[in-house]
C-alpha positions in Angstrom: -92.9 -24.4 -35.8 -96.5 -23.4 -37.0 -97.0 -21.9 -40.4 -97.3 -18.3 -39.3 -94.1 -18.2 -37.4 -92.6 -20.0 -40.6 -94.2 -17.2 -42.9 -92.9 -14.5 -40.7 -89.3 -16.1 -40.5 -89.2 -16.4 -44.1 -90.5 -12.6 -44.6 -87.8 -11.6 -42.2 -85.0 -13.4 -43.8 -81.8 -11.1 -44.8 -83.6 -8.1 -43.2 -81.8 -5.7 -41.0 -84.0 -5.9 -37.4 -82.9 -3.1 -35.5 -83.5 -3.2 -31.7 -84.7 0.4 -31.3 -84.1 2.1 -27.7 -87.0 4.6 -26.6 -85.8 8.1 -26.2 -87.1 9.6 -22.8 -87.4 13.1 -21.5 -85.2 14.3 -18.2 -88.5 13.4 -16.4 -88.8 10.0 -17.7 -91.6 10.4 -20.3 -91.1 9.2 -23.8 -90.2 12.0 -26.2 -92.7 11.4 -29.3 -90.5 14.0 -31.4 -87.2 12.5 -30.8 -89.0 8.6 -31.3 -90.4 9.8 -34.8 -86.7 11.1 -35.8 -84.8 8.1 -34.3 -87.2 5.9 -36.1 -87.2 7.3 -39.3 -83.4 7.3 -39.4 -83.4 3.6 -38.5 -85.2 3.1 -41.4 -83.5 5.2 -43.6 -80.2 3.3 -42.6 -81.7 0.2 -44.1 -83.8 -1.3 -40.9 -86.5 -3.6 -42.6 -88.1 -4.1 -39.0 -88.2 -2.7 -35.4 
């Protein structure tokens, strides 16, 4: 494993990493207002990385 990958692994060890969904509108476009609230909620719940 290269040094940068090792550093990233070490920084993220013990961190909650959320696999975030992408909120979409009914027409299939990304809904930016919902994305902002959703991601803020994940961070508020303790996610340290997305």
